[in-house]
C-alpha positions as CSV (number, residue, x, y, z in Angstrom):
1,M,0.0,0.0,0.0
2,D,1.5,3.3,-1.1
3,L,-0.7,5.9,0.5
4,S,-3.2,6.1,3.4
5,I,-5.6,9.0,3.5
6,V,-6.6,9.5,7.1
7,L,-10.1,11.1,7.2
8,P,-11.5,12.2,10.6
9,V,-15.3,12.6,10.2
10,Y,-17.5,14.6,12.6
11,N,-20.9,16.0,11.5
12,V,-19.9,16.9,8.0
13,E,-22.9,15.5,6.2
14,P,-23.4,18.4,3.8
15,Y,-19.8,18.2,2.5
16,L,-18.8,14.5,2.9
17,R,-19.9,13.2,-0.5
18,E,-18.1,16.0,-2.3
19,C,-15.0,15.3,-0.3
20,L,-15.1,11.5,-0.9
21,D,-15.9,12.0,-4.6
22,S,-12.8,14.2,-5.0
23,I,-10.6,11.5,-3.5
24,L,-12.1,8.5,-5.3
25,K,-12.3,10.0,-8.8
26,N,-8.6,10.4,-9.0
27,D,-6.4,7.8,-10.6
28,I,-3.8,8.0,-7.9
29,V,-1.3,5.5,-6.5
30,E,-2.5,2.4,-4.6
31,F,-4.3,4.0,-1.7
32,E,-6.8,3.5,1.1
33,V,-9.1,5.9,2.9
34,V,-9.1,5.3,6.7
35,A,-12.3,7.2,7.8
36,V,-12.5,7.7,11.5
37,N,-16.1,8.5,12.5
38,D,-15.6,10.5,15.6
39,G,-19.1,10.2,17.1
40,S,-21.0,12.0,14.4
41,S,-24.7,12.6,15.3
42,D,-25.8,13.4,11.7
43,N,-25.9,11.2,8.6
44,S,-22.1,11.1,8.2
45,L,-21.7,7.5,9.2
46,N,-24.4,6.3,6.8
47,I,-22.7,8.1,4.0
48,L,-19.4,6.5,4.9
49,E,-21.0,3.0,4.9
50,E,-22.7,3.7,1.5
51,Y,-19.3,4.5,0.0
52,S,-17.6,1.7,1.7
53,S,-20.0,-0.8,0.2
54,K,-19.0,0.5,-3.3
55,Y,-15.3,1.0,-2.7
56,K,-13.2,-1.7,-1.1
57,N,-10.4,0.7,-0.2
58,I,-12.4,2.6,2.3
59,K,-12.0,1.5,5.9
60,I,-14.4,2.8,8.6
61,I,-13.5,3.1,12.3
62,S,-16.2,4.4,14.6
63,Q,-15.6,5.8,18.1
64,I,-17.2,8.1,20.6
65,N,-16.4,11.7,20.1
66,R,-12.8,12.2,21.2
67,G,-11.7,15.1,19.1
68,L,-9.7,15.7,15.9
69,S,-6.3,14.8,17.3
70,V,-7.3,11.4,18.7
71,A,-9.2,10.6,15.5
72,R,-6.0,11.3,13.5
73,N,-3.9,9.2,15.9
74,V,-6.4,6.3,15.5
75,G,-6.3,6.6,11.8
76,L,-2.5,6.6,11.8
77,E,-2.4,3.5,14.0
78,N,-4.8,1.6,11.6
79,S,-3.2,2.7,8.4
80,L,-1.3,0.4,6.0
81,G,0.3,2.9,3.6
82,E,3.9,3.7,3.4
83,Y,2.9,7.4,3.3
84,I,0.2,9.1,5.3
85,Y,-2.0,12.1,4.4
86,F,-4.2,13.7,7.1
87,F,-7.1,15.1,5.2
88,D,-10.1,17.2,6.4
89,S,-13.5,15.7,5.6
90,D,-14.9,19.0,4.2
91,D,-12.1,19.7,1.8
92,I,-11.6,18.8,-1.8
93,L,-8.7,17.2,-3.6
94,T,-7.8,18.5,-7.1
95,E,-6.6,16.3,-9.9
96,N,-3.1,17.4,-9.0
97,I,-3.1,14.7,-6.3
98,C,-2.2,12.4,-9.2
99,L,1.3,14.0,-9.1
100,F,2.0,11.5,-6.3
101,N,1.8,8.5,-8.6
102,W,5.5,8.6,-8.4
103,I,5.6,8.6,-4.6
104,K,7.1,5.2,-4.5
105,D,10.0,6.3,-6.6
106,I,11.2,8.9,-4.0
107,N,14.1,7.9,-1.8
108,E,14.9,9.2,1.7
109,V,12.1,11.7,1.8
110,D,10.2,12.2,5.0
111,I,7.7,14.9,4.1
112,I,6.1,16.0,0.8
113,T,4.5,19.4,0.8
114,F,2.3,21.3,-1.7
115,N,0.1,24.3,-2.1
116,A,-3.6,24.8,-1.4
117,E,-6.3,27.2,-2.4
118,V,-9.0,28.5,0.0
119,F,-12.8,28.9,-0.6
120,E,-15.7,29.8,1.7
121,E,-18.5,27.4,2.2
122,D,-19.3,26.5,-1.4
123,I,-16.7,26.0,-4.1
124,S,-19.1,27.4,-6.7
125,R,-18.4,30.8,-5.3
126,G,-14.8,30.5,-6.4
127,V,-11.5,30.4,-4.5
128,K,-10.0,33.3,-2.5
129,G,-6.8,34.8,-3.7
130,V,-4.7,34.3,-0.5
131,N,-1.1,33.3,-0.1
132,T,-1.5,31.7,3.4
133,Y,-1.1,28.2,2.1
134,K,1.5,28.6,-0.6
135,E,5.3,28.5,-0.5
136,H,7.0,31.2,-2.5
137,N,10.6,31.4,-3.7
138,L,11.9,28.5,-1.7
139,A,15.6,28.2,-1.7
140,G,16.7,24.6,-2.3
141,N,17.8,22.0,-4.8
142,R,15.4,21.8,-7.8
143,N,14.9,18.3,-9.2
144,E,12.5,16.5,-11.5
145,I,10.9,13.1,-11.6
146,N,8.6,12.0,-14.4
147,N,8.4,15.6,-15.7
148,I,7.3,16.8,-12.3
149,S,9.5,19.5,-10.8
150,F,10.0,19.9,-7.0
151,V,12.3,21.7,-4.5
152,S,14.1,19.6,-1.9
153,Y,15.5,20.9,1.4
154,T,16.1,19.9,5.0
155,G,14.0,20.7,8.0
156,E,16.8,23.0,9.2
157,E,16.8,24.9,5.9
158,Y,13.1,25.2,6.0
159,F,13.1,26.5,9.5
160,H,15.5,29.3,8.5
161,I,13.1,30.2,5.6
162,I,10.1,30.6,7.8
163,K,12.2,32.4,10.4
164,N,13.3,34.9,7.8
165,K,9.7,35.3,6.5
166,K,8.4,35.6,10.1
167,Q,5.5,33.4,9.2
168,Y,4.7,29.7,8.7
169,S,1.9,27.4,7.6
170,P,1.7,24.4,10.0
171,V,-1.4,22.7,8.6
172,V,-1.0,19.0,8.1
173,W,-3.4,18.8,5.2
174,R,-0.6,20.5,3.1
175,R,1.8,17.6,3.8
176,I,2.2,13.9,3.2
177,Y,4.3,12.1,5.7
178,K,6.3,8.9,5.5
179,K,4.6,6.7,8.1
180,S,7.9,5.3,9.5
181,F,9.1,8.9,10.1
182,L,6.1,9.5,12.3
183,T,6.0,6.1,14.1
184,D,9.7,5.7,14.6
185,N,9.9,9.1,16.3
186,N,6.5,8.6,18.1
187,I,5.0,11.8,16.6
188,L,1.3,11.9,17.5
189,F,-1.2,14.7,17.8
190,F,-1.8,16.1,21.3
191,P,-5.3,15.1,22.4
192,G,-7.8,17.9,23.0
193,L,-5.6,20.7,21.6
194,I,-7.8,23.2,19.8
195,P,-6.7,25.4,18.2
196,A,-3.1,25.0,17.0
197,E,-3.0,21.2,17.2
198,D,-1.1,21.4,13.9
199,D,1.5,23.9,15.2
200,L,2.9,21.5,17.8
201,H,2.9,18.6,15.4
202,F,4.6,20.8,12.8
203,F,7.5,21.8,15.1
204,Q,7.9,18.3,16.5
205,T,8.5,17.0,13.0
206,L,10.5,20.0,11.8
207,F,13.0,19.8,14.7
208,L,13.8,16.2,13.7
209,N,15.4,17.8,10.6
210,P,13.4,15.8,8.0
211,N,14.2,15.6,4.3
212,I,11.4,17.5,2.6
213,I,10.3,18.1,-1.0
214,H,7.8,20.7,-2.1
215,V,5.7,20.4,-5.3
216,E,4.6,23.8,-6.5
217,R,1.1,22.8,-7.5
218,D,-2.3,23.4,-5.9
219,V,-3.3,19.9,-4.7
220,L,-6.0,20.9,-2.2
221,L,-9.1,23.2,-2.0
222,H,-9.5,24.1,1.7
223,R,-13.0,24.9,2.8
224,I,-13.6,27.7,5.4
225,R,-16.9,27.3,7.3
226,T,-18.5,29.8,9.6
227,T,-20.0,27.0,11.6
228,S,-16.8,25.0,12.1
229,I,-15.1,24.6,15.4
230,M,-12.2,26.7,14.3
231,S,-14.5,29.6,13.4
232,N,-16.1,29.6,16.8
233,L,-13.3,29.3,19.3
234,S,-13.5,31.1,22.6
235,R,-10.6,33.1,23.9
236,N,-10.3,30.9,27.0
237,R,-10.0,27.7,24.8
238,S,-7.2,29.3,22.7
239,Y,-5.5,30.4,25.9
240,K,-5.5,26.9,27.3
241,S,-4.2,25.4,24.0
242,F,-1.4,27.9,23.6
243,N,-0.3,27.2,27.2
244,I,-0.1,23.5,26.6
245,I,2.0,24.1,23.5
246,L,4.3,26.4,25.5
247,V,4.8,23.7,28.1
248,E,5.7,21.2,25.3
249,L,8.1,23.6,23.7
250,L,9.8,24.3,27.0
251,K,10.3,20.5,27.4
252,M,11.9,20.5,23.9
253,K,14.2,23.3,24.9
254,Q,15.4,21.4,27.9
255,N,16.0,18.2,26.0
256,C,17.7,19.5,22.8
257,T,20.8,21.6,22.5
258,H,22.2,21.1,19.0
259,G,21.4,21.4,15.3
260,I,18.1,22.8,14.3
261,T,16.9,22.4,17.9
262,Q,19.6,24.7,19.3
263,Q,18.3,27.1,21.9
264,K,17.9,30.2,19.8
265,N,15.7,28.4,17.3
266,I,13.3,27.0,19.9
267,D,13.4,30.4,21.6
268,W,12.1,32.0,18.4
269,I,9.1,29.6,18.5
270,I,8.5,30.1,22.2
271,N,8.4,33.8,21.7
272,I,5.5,33.4,19.2
273,F,3.5,31.5,21.8
274,L,4.4,33.9,24.6
275,R,2.8,36.6,22.5
276,R,-0.2,34.5,21.6
277,I,-0.9,33.6,25.2
278,H,-0.7,37.2,26.4
279,T,-3.0,38.3,23.6
280,Q,-5.7,35.9,24.9
281,N,-5.2,37.2,28.5
282,P,-3.8,40.7,28.1
283,K,-3.3,41.6,31.8
284,W,-0.3,42.7,33.9
285,K,-0.5,39.6,36.1
286,E,-0.3,37.3,33.1
287,L,2.7,39.3,31.7
288,K,4.5,38.7,35.0
289,R,3.8,35.0,34.9
290,L,5.1,34.7,31.3
291,W,8.1,36.8,32.1
292,K,8.9,34.5,35.1
293,I,8.6,31.4,32.9
294,S,10.9,32.9,30.3
295,Q,13.5,33.7,33.0
296,E,13.3,30.3,34.6
297,Y,13.8,28.5,31.3
298,K,16.4,31.1,30.0
299,V,14.3,32.0,27.0
300,K,15.9,34.9,25.1
301,M,13.1,37.3,24.2
302,N,13.2,39.2,20.9
303,W,12.1,42.8,20.7
304,R,8.7,41.9,19.3
305,T,7.6,40.1,22.5
306,P,7.8,42.9,25.1
307,T,6.5,45.3,22.5
308,K,3.4,43.0,22.0
309,F,3.0,42.7,25.8
310,L,2.9,46.5,26.1
311,F,0.5,46.8,23.2
312,N,-1.8,44.2,24.8
313,L,-1.8,46.0,28.1
314,M,-2.6,49.3,26.6
315,R,-5.4,47.8,24.6
316,N,-6.8,46.0,27.6
317,Y,-6.7,49.2,29.7
318,K,-8.5,51.1,27.0
319,Y,-11.4,48.7,26.8
320,E,-11.8,47.9,30.5
């Protein structure tokens, strides 16, 4: 089995057929769909069973609702493919997924990345012209297999790219992973982490300095829904998730001291989450707590972090 598409499913009845059709219509490599029904209360499970009766490469796993991260982990555990693609069940694959028919010919590659387009609710309204999910002007070695060009680089090289750009796109649905890379390094999704579950996973993989290739094609159409969990997050929930990620990053800082995981690189990521945390709770007491943590773990703050702290305090004072 070349590729396993892990598909967490939770109450996506209006979009699930479109999603499955986009996967199954493509003449891609030998693949399976591992659909994890995460306690759906709508007609999603019935749709999965309908498709499973027609297509033998669809595997259904049903569980009580345990969240996206656990569903992905269960899908990974039950997958047979050499490569893993974590796919969202309201998104759409383009015909460019067929580019990966040569996936078995790639040697010593841990992660394959590609571009995505974004649309709101209904694809008939067209895609939005945003650059959030695209890679531009990547420095690296350019190669070609079967007339398909791609850029190759290491995790360390990619880290310096995003650090220079001061932005990154951690979403796993823009990446295909070699399964052994994830399982050998025990890389799983942190349960209950919403939002930013992809952020922690992204840095855990990146700091292992993987071999990466990027195909400069739009392989995915990503749907943005106003009714989705991500569109209706509370500040308190974001605050809790960002703090969990901070704790995990501080553990990484303690355990790693060389290569891509040298202190200054982890500090750069920690600074991002210090700012995010304080933005969710922009108070003086919270600032002092975060400052104390940074001193305890010898986190070197860059100028943006105290500036953001002060901005948050001023904003909070204005609206209290």
